[in-house]
N, C-alpha and C positions, 0 to 999 in steps of 0.2 A: 507449574508445568502446563504447557499448552495441551488442551484436550482436543487433539486433532480428530480423533474418532467421532466424538460427539458433534464437532463442527462439520465434519464431512456428512454425517447423517442429516444434520439440520439443512445443509446446503442442498442435498438431494431432495429433501422434502419441499424446500422453497422452489426448486426447479420444476417439480411436478405440479405445483399449485397454480391454478388460474392462468395457464398458458404462459408462465414466466419463461420457460426454456425457449419457446419460439421467439418471444420478444427479445431475449438476450442474444439469440443467433442473429436477428436483424440488426441489433445494435453493434455486435462484433463485426458484421460484414461492413457496416457503415464506417466503423472505426478503422478497419483495415484499409478500406479504399481511400478515405480522407487522409489518414496519416501517411500512406504510401505515396499518394500524389504530392503531398507537401514535402516529404523527405526527398523524393526523387527530383522535384523541381529545384529545391533550395540546395541540395547536395551537388547539383550540376554546377551551380555558381561556386560552391566551396571547392569542388574538385578542380575547376579551372584555376582558382587562386592557388590551390595546393600544387598543381602541376607547374604553374609559373614560378613558384618559390623553390620547390624541390626538384622539379623535372630537369632543369638545366644542370644543376649540381650532380644529380645522379647519373645523367648521361655522360657528363664529362669524366666522372670518376670511373664509370664502367669502361669507357673508351681508353682512358689512361691505364687502367688495370690490364686490359687486353693487350695494349701495346707493350707494356712492360714484360708481360709473360712471353710475347712473341720475340722480343729482343733477347730474352733469356734463353729461349729454345734455339734461336738461330746461332748465337755466339757461344752457347754452351756455358755461360756463366751469368751471374746476376750483375747487371750494370748498377751504378749508384742509384739511378732513379727507381730501379726495381725494389730497392730496399724499402721504399715508401708504400709499395703496393699493399701489404697487409694492413697498414694503417688506413689506406683508402678504403679497403674492404670493411674495416671496422666502422669507418664513418658512414659507409653505405648502409650497414646493418642498423646503426643507431638512427639514421634518418628514417629508415623503414619502420622501426619500432615507434618513433614519434609520430609518423604519418598515420599509422594504424590506430594509435591511441587517440589522436586528434579527430580522426574520422569517426570513431566510435562515440566520442563525447558529443560532437556536433550532431550526429544522428539522433542520440537520445534527447538532446536539447530541442530538436525540431519536432519530435513526437510528444514533447512534454505537455502542451496544453490539451491535446486530445486524450492523453493518458489520464490526466487529472479528471477531465470530464467523464471519461469512461468509468473510472472508479467511483465517481460521485453517483453514477447510475446505480451501481450495486449497493452503495451505502444508503442511497435514498430508499431502495427496496427494503433493506434491512431495517431502516429507521421507521418507515411508514407502513410497511406491509403491502404497498402498492407500487407500481412502476411509474417512472416518469417517461416522457417521450424520448425516443431514440435520437431525435434531433437535438437533445440537450448536449450532444457531443460538441456542438458549436458554441456553447455557453461561455467557455473560457478563452475563446479565440481573441477577444478584445484585450486579453492580458497575456498575449503570446510571449512577449519578452520577459515578463515577470516570472512565469512558470519555467521558461527556458533557462533563465539565470539560476533559479533554485536547483533545477535538474542538473545543469552544468556544474554547479558547485558540488552537488552530490557525486558526480562522476569523477571530478578532480580529487575529492577527498578519498574516494575508493581507490583510484588508480595511481596517484602520485608516488606512493611508496613502492608498489609493485613495479612501476616503470623505472624508478631509480635502481631497484635491485636488478631488474633485467638488463639495464644499461651497464651497471657495474659488472654483472656476470659476463656479458659479451666482451667487455674490455679485458677482464682477467683471463677469460678463456683463450683469447688470441695471444695474450702476453705469454702464457705458459705453453701454447702451441709453438710460438716462435722460439721459446727456450728449449723446445724438444721434450718437455715433460708432459707427454700426451695424456697419461693416466690421470694426472692432477687436473688438467684442463677439462677432461670429460667429467670428472667428479664435481668440479666447480660448476660446470654447466648444468648438471643434473640437480645439485643442491640449490643453486640459485633460482632455477626455473620453478622447482617445487615450492620454495619459500615464497616466491612472487605469487604463485597460484593460491597457496594457502592464505596468505594475507589478503589477497583480492576477494576470495570466497568469504573470509571472516568479515571483512568490512562491508561486503554486499549484504550479508545476513544482518549485520549490525544496523544498517540503514535500510533494511527490508521494507519497513512501513512508510518510507519517506513520501512516495507518491500518494499513499493513502492519507497521511497526515495533511498533505497539501489539499487533497480532495475534501477532507473534513473541515480543515481550517485554512482556506485559501489565502487569508490575509497575512499569514506568518512569513517572516523572512527566512532566508536559507539557514542562518545560524540557529534560529528558533526551532525550525523543523528538524535539524540535525540533533539538537539537544534533546528534543522530545523522543526522537527515534532511539537514541542511546539509552534514555531512561526506560523506554518501553521494552527494549530487547535485552536489557541487562539480566543475565542469568537464564536467558532463553535461547541462546545461540544454538545449542545442541538440539533443542526442540524444533527450531525453525529449519535446521539442516535435515532432520528426520522428516519433517513435513514436506520439504521440497523433494527429497529422495522417494517419498511414498508415491509421487506422481511420475516417477521415472518410467514405469511400464506404460502408463497412458501416453507419455510423450513419444516413446518408441513406436507405439501403435499408430500414433498420429503421423509420424514420419513415414511409416510403411504405407499408410493410406493417402499420402500426398496432402496431408493437412485437413482431410475431410472429417475425420473423427474429432479432431481438435475444434473445428468450427461448429460442428453439430452438437457436441457434448462436452468435451474435455475443458475447453476454455471457459464456457459459462460456469461449469461445475467448479473449476479451479478458482476462478475469480470470486465466486460467491463464497466459497470456503475461506478465501483470503480475507474477505470482508468480515466474516465471523471471527477469524483468528485476530484480525486487527482490533475488533471490538473487545475481544478477550484480553489482549495485551494492554489495551487502553484502560481497562478496568472500569469503564463507565459507558454510558450510552453514546451513540453516534450524535454529533452536534450538527453537522452540515451548515456551517456558517455561510452567509451570502458571499459571492465572489466579489472581491474588491482589491484595490491595489495596495501592495506593501512597499511600493517605491515612492519616493518623495514626489509630491505634486509639482508639476512643471518640469520634470526631468525629461519629458518627451519619450519616455521608454514604454508608455502604455497608451492605448487609445482611450480618450476621455469618454465617459458616459454622457450621453446627451441629456440635457435638462428635462426634455419631455419624457424620456425614458424613466428618469427618476420620479417625476410626478406620477407617471402611470403606475410604477411599482408601489409608491406610497399609497395611491388610491386603492390599488388591489389589496395591499396589506390591510388597509382600513376596512375594506369590505369583508375580508376574510375574518378579521377580529370580530366584526359585528355579527357575522354568520355564526361563528363559534359561540358568541355570547348568547345568541338566540337559541342555539341548540342546547346549551347548558341550562338556560331558563326553562326550555320546554321539558328537558329531562327532570328538572327539579319539580316542575308542576305536576308531572306524572308520578312523582315520588318513586321512581324506579331505583332499586338498589344498584350500587356500583362501587368500585374501588377507584379512588382518585390518587394519582401520584403527587405527593407534595414536594419531595426532594429526592435527589438521587437519579438513578438511571431512567425512571419513568416519570420524572417531574412533569406535570401538566397532562399526562396521559390518563384517559378515562376508560375503565374496563366495566361495562355493564354486566350484571350478574343475573343468572336465572334463579329465582327463588327456590330454596330447598335443594339446590345442586351445589355440592362442595367444589371449591377451586383450590388448587395447590399452587403455592408460590415457592420458587426455588431455582437452582441452577441446572437441574436435570431436565433437559428438554423432553425426555421420554416420559417423565412423571408429572411435570408441572405444566399448568396452563398459562401462567404468567412467569415467563422464563427470564432470569437475570443472566448477565454475561459471566463467563468463568472467572473473569478478573475480580468480581465482587466476592472477595475471600471471606467476608464476615457472614455471607448468606450461604446456608447449607444447600446441598443438592435438592433436598426436600425439606424446605424450611418450616412452612406452616400451612394450615388448611383454613380457609374462610368459607363460611356458608351463611346465607341470609334465611332466617326462619320466617316464612310468610304468616304464620299464626301469631307468634309473639312479636313480630316486627323488630326483632333483634338479630344481631350477628352472633355466630358461634365461631370462635377462633381457637384452633388447637395447635400448639407449638411442638414441632418435632426436631428443632435445631440444636446445635451444640453451642451457638453464641447467643441464643435467646431471642424472644419477641417481647417488646416492651410497650407498656401503656403508661404515659406520664412518668417515665423513668423507672417504673416497677416491672420486673420481669414476670411474665406469665408462667405458671407451673407447666412443666414439661409433660407432654402426652396426655393432657387433661383439657377437655373442652371448657372454654370460658365464654360466658354471655357478655356481649358488649353492645352498648347503645349506638344508634346511628349518629354519625358525627365524630366518633372516636378515632383518634389517630394512633396507628401502631408503627413502631420502629423495628426494622428487621436487622438484627445483629448489632447495629449501632445507629447513630443519628444521621448517617449518610443517606439511608433509604427509608423514607417515611411515607406511609400510605394512609389515606383517610377513608373510613367506611361510610359512604353516603347513604 
């Protein structure tokens, strides 16, 4: 079950810390401007194409329909051509449904790269505890087509069945109207539209984390992203629906204030909470892989990375690794106590400890100082306590969990402090999350 209450409280805490909310507002403003400009510019071209395809047909159908009705009213009977008017009306309705669906899909595709970069901003903050630059919104623009294709695939998967149901509903409704069975036509219309809406909502919730998965692992293909989404949301559709409904009041207030409340508070708060829920559904730490192409090289669908950019990134990565190595050597020379993540959610993370001050490890953000995601089911809300004794130069570990804390495969006694030497590795719940006592 998704712990949305705890995630919301954690999101509020993150917003209040170190000016994060103001920075998020700036990023959201930039995202809104850039995505709006891109969508407006490219939708103009799409609209022109759509009008050229559908416009002539729609106009001719409307004119024909009006002419048929005029002849019927003048002569007092339906001419043979008038018999086709209902079918022309059905065709107009179907064309309208398809045009609206196509417009929605194209709009989402155009926003895709900026949406991915936007969510990477929140995931970066969650992963590192610090913000990246708001200009990172441009990071994924070189892979515009790649992210657009994945997002377009998502929208098609979500909408194809509701569209088929809507089209069938329109056709059946007019068939029964022409047959004079009005009550059945109305019933079919209601049932069909409700069914289409329910399926659309279900599939949108099922693929709810799709843009977040792209932000975390940009190299994945559409099929891989969809598969991960279905795996993550299995058994959580109801939780996600309740989560979305819990923000209904905020969005109503946002609409009343003309979007001001959303920009200044609701959107940053909502997206930060979604980042936490995504991590919880994922069941492990945010990865934030580097952005790279998932489309075959030479396809011409992505903008190639310049060789000098690659060289610069490799050089920067080497410098970063060297700096981290020096920092670890410096900490080792000072002999400062710390907890080092060996595997699992905090693999590679270093948590310096204050001597003689206990630290709680667990899933409860209100009680623990080293907090694991709610998806780490083997770790209890208040799993264990670790303290470094400055006099004995040893660690004191107390297990409070239901799944146990282990040293070399042996479970520590529950609720009893155990002295452990520096360098000991402890496993929390199972071997997936291992921490080393430095």
